[in-house]
N, C-alpha and C positions, 0 to 999 in steps of 0.2 A: 771334959772342957774341950782339951785335944776334937777328940769327936764332935763333937756340936760348929766348932770349926769349920772340918773340914765339909759337912754338909752344907753347912751356908754356900760355902765357897761353891762344892758344885750347883746345889741350885742357881745361885748366881752365872753363874757359867751359861747352863741352861737355857736359864732367862735370856739370857744374851744373845746365844748364838741364834736359838726361835727369831728375834727380835729381827733381828738380820734376815732372816730368810722372808721374813716376811715383807721386810722391807726392799730385799728386790726381788722376788717374785714381782711386786705393783708397777713395780718398776719397768719391768720388763711389760706389763698391758698399758701400760702410758708410753709407750716406743713405741709402741704396737700401733697402738691408739691415732700415735702423731700420722704413723706412713701413709701416704696417697693410696688413694683404693685405687689399683688399673684393671682399668676394665679394656679384655682386650677380645670384644665383638660390639662393637661399637659400630652401628652403619656409616657411613663415607655418605654424606650427600651430593649424586651427582647430577649432573643435566646427561640427558640420551640424548640423539638420531637415530633412524634406522637410515642404514646404506640404500640406494635408491636406485636406478638403470635409470637415465638421460641421458638427453637427442644431446648427442654434440653437435651442433655444427660448423667443420673447419673444413679448411681447401683438405681437396680429395689427394694425397699423395703416397705413394708406397714405394717401398725399399724393395730389391736385390743386384744380380750379379748375372754383370754383363755376364753370356755363354754366346762362340763361334753362333754364329748364322747355319751352315752344316759344317759336319765334320767326319770322316771316314778313315775304318784303317785302307794300306796296302795290302791285298790279300793275295800268292799266286794260285793261276789254279788249275798250273800242275807241277809234274819234278822237274831236277836236272839241276846241270851246274851251271852258277852265274859266269857270263864272261863280261857285262857292263852293266854301271846303274849305274843310271843318267842322270840324280838326284844327291844335296846335299840339302843339313839340315838347309833352317832357310831361305830353300828356294820355291821362289811361284814357279808353279804346273800350270799346267791348261788340261779342260777335263776330257780326257782322251790321249794324252800325253803317256809318248813308250817311256814308262819308269826303270824298269828292267830290264835288261837281255838276258836270254840260257840259251845252251851250246843246240843249235838247231840241225846240228851237222847231218845228221842218222836219218834226221824227218826227211827236212831237204833232197837226201840222196833217196828215202824213199819212193817220196814224190817226184822223181826225176824216174825208177823206175819204172813207176803206177800210170807218166806220163806215157810213156814209152810203148806200153801194152796199150793204151787206149785209142795211142795213132795207125795200131798195127793191128784194134776188134773193130775198128770205124772203117780201113780198109777191108777187112772178112762183111763187115755188113752189108758195105753194097756189091763188091762180088758178088755174094752170095743172093742177092736179092737178084742182078744179072742176069746168075744160074740157074735159078727158080724162074725168072720168064722164058727162061727156055727148055726149063721143063729140065735140065743138067743136074739139078740136086733135088734135093729136098727141102717142103719147110719146118722138118722137125729140124734139123740140120744149121736154116739160119735165125729157127728162134733160138739155141742155141746157141748161136752169134751173138747175135744184140740180149739174151740177157749177160753172157758174158761182160760184153760194152759198158753195159749199165754198171755192171758191179764195179765195173776200176773206174768207172768215173764216181760213184760213191768213196769207195777207197778215196781215192784223188780229193775229196772234198773232205772227208774225214781227216786227212792229213795236213792238211791245209789250216784245216781248223785247230790245231793243236799244235801249228808252229805258230797259230793268231795268239795263243796262250801264253806261250811261252814269250811273249815279250808282253808284260805287265803293265796295266797303262792306266792312267790318276783316273781317282773315279766322281771327282771332282776339282773342279781348277778350285784353286789357294791356297795358301804355304804351308811348307813343310813343319811338322818341328818336332816326330819322329825318326829317328837312321836307324833300323835295323840288317840289314848288308850289307856287303862288300863283294869286291869278284873275285868267283876261286868259289866259291861255298856252293856246297849242294841246297834245296829245299825242297819240302816237303809238300805237298798239296793243299792246303791254306793254313802256309805257315806266313804268321803276321809280315811285313817286311820294314813298316814305316807307320806315318800314319797324317794327314792330310788334313788341315782347317781353311774354311771359310772364313777371312776373317774379313776382309772388305766391310761386309756387315754384320754387324751385331746382335744380338738379342737378347730380353729382361724380363725373363717368367713370374709375377704378380699376383698374387690374390687379391682380389674383391668382394665383399661383406655384397650382401643378399641385393640388402640396404641400396647399395649405390650400383653393382652390376645392369643393370636396364637402364641407368641413363648414359652407358657407355653403348660405340657403335664399331665395328671392325675399320678400318679405315683412318678414325677421325686421328688428330693431330695430337702428340703430344708433347709437354717439355722433359728431359732429363739432363739432370745439369749431378755433379763428380765433385767429392772431398778436394783431389787428386786437382785438378781445374778449377779454381775459385772464380768466379764473372762469369764463366762461359757457359753456354744453353749448345745441347743438340739434340737436334728436330729427331723426334719420332713419330711409330703410328702404330695405330694398336694392330694390330697380325691376326691374331685370333682371342676368340675367347670361346670358353669350356661350355658347350653347352647344357652339362653335368655338374650344379654343385659339392665339392663335402661334406661331412657330417658334418658338421659344423660350419653350415652354410655359407662358405666361400668359395670363391669361382677362377680359379686358375683364368691368368688372362697374360699373353703375349707381347710383347710392344716389341715393334723392329727399329732398328736405326740404320738406316741403308747406307747413309755417310758417319764412318764412321770416327774419321780426322783424327785421327793420335790417339785414341783410347781403345783401352787391350781389354782383351778378356780376362774374367774373374774380376772387373773394376767396380767396386763396391757405387751404386749409382739412387737419386732417386728421383722416381715421373710422378710429375705431374699432368696429372690429369684435368687440369683449368676447368673445373667446376668444385660446386661445394658437396660434402657429405655429411647425410644426417643419419650418424648409427651411434646405437645405444649403450650403455658404457656406465660401469657398477662407480655409483664419486660418491665420496665420503667431504665430510670439509678440514680443509686443511687443519685446522685448530686439534681434532681427533688425534692425532701422532701426534705419542709423547714424544720420540726421537727426531732427529731429522729425514730427511727420506733416502741415506746412505743407509741407514738400521732403522725402517718405521716396520712399531708396530701399536696395535689401539689393544687397550680394553672392553672385550664387549661384556654385559650385563645380559644374566640369565642365571635365571628365579633367585633376581636379588644376589646374587656373588658375581664379581670384574671376574671375567678371564683375560685372561692375556693375549692375543693373537698374534704373531707375525704377519707380517702382508707383504704383496709385492707389486707397488705401485704403475703406473704407466705414464701416461698424458698428466702434466701440469697446468688447469685451467687458474690457475690465481686463486681462489676463493677453496676450491676442494681440487681433489684429486684422483686416476680414476685407478681403479684395484681393478688388480686382473690376475690376483689370487690372494689365496685367506680369506675371504667376506663368502658371502651370501646377500643376497635381495635380501632387506629387512633382521638384516643383525642388528642388538639397536648397540651404535658406540657409543663408548663415554666420550663427552665436547669439554666440559667442565671439573674440576676434580680430581682431574688421572693424578698429578703429582702425588696425589697423598695416596696411590692404589699402588698393591700388590696381586698377587694370584693370587685367587680365589677371596679375594678381602671383601666382607658383606658393605650393600651398599644401602642405599635408601633416593630413587628418586625423584629428583622436586623436579619443579616446574618453570 
């Protein structure tokens, strides 16, 4: 009796456990069916536009830094001890003015000695010519005296040149901006003693592209402005146009400002050529930018896949923006739908 009861209890426990397992398994299946189906490769609908090179018509303005019209080093052409320095920083000097003098006493004494020999030999030449006329000397003696006289004259000219070279002169007119010499120093040939700049006139070098340079001419008047002088305009002129362009088809153009009127070398300026510039530039719609111009990037569609592309922007034309780096003509940039994109996301181009 007891054995039969035990068997019945065990059977009931087994049946209960089986029912519980079935119910749990069915619940997992039902819960799985309730979960939403995640679609990881759904193509995002977008619209695109090609990057195009369009013509930009605007005022031809170029920028650059002012540089001195002329600049030159003050260089020693002979060796010696410095006795006098005739300039200081900021001094205005004229071309040919003596700036540095060296000790010339020995050369001056040598010149005096040579001059005495010249005076004697000159008299000897005259005397021997008189003797030769009376057959009292030979022609050989006369020629030898003439040779000695001419040699002494040549030596005197060399010494005079050495004395002149000892006086270092200013190579150009301008203002002293560097001084590297003091009295009492011994200098050697080629030593740089200072630097002089011609800042009465200034110039600026700019690059003009091929489509615009043919409209320029040497002597053409231009307007120059500087941010440090708001509201002021300086008159300049085209003083040089390079006959050959660079590999990028830009031509160096030099602008000269004859009356600097307060401007200094190194100042950043704008040069207005007073003519329209018709140049080509890569452009994209402004709406293609995912973020601001400070952190510009776009999405480019390549094989129905979006690729994030960082770009470098240039001028702002309103509805369009110039692209100077990161894109090429013909690239397909996303103009709508980019807010839902990430790098590598599949896309579907819609019209």
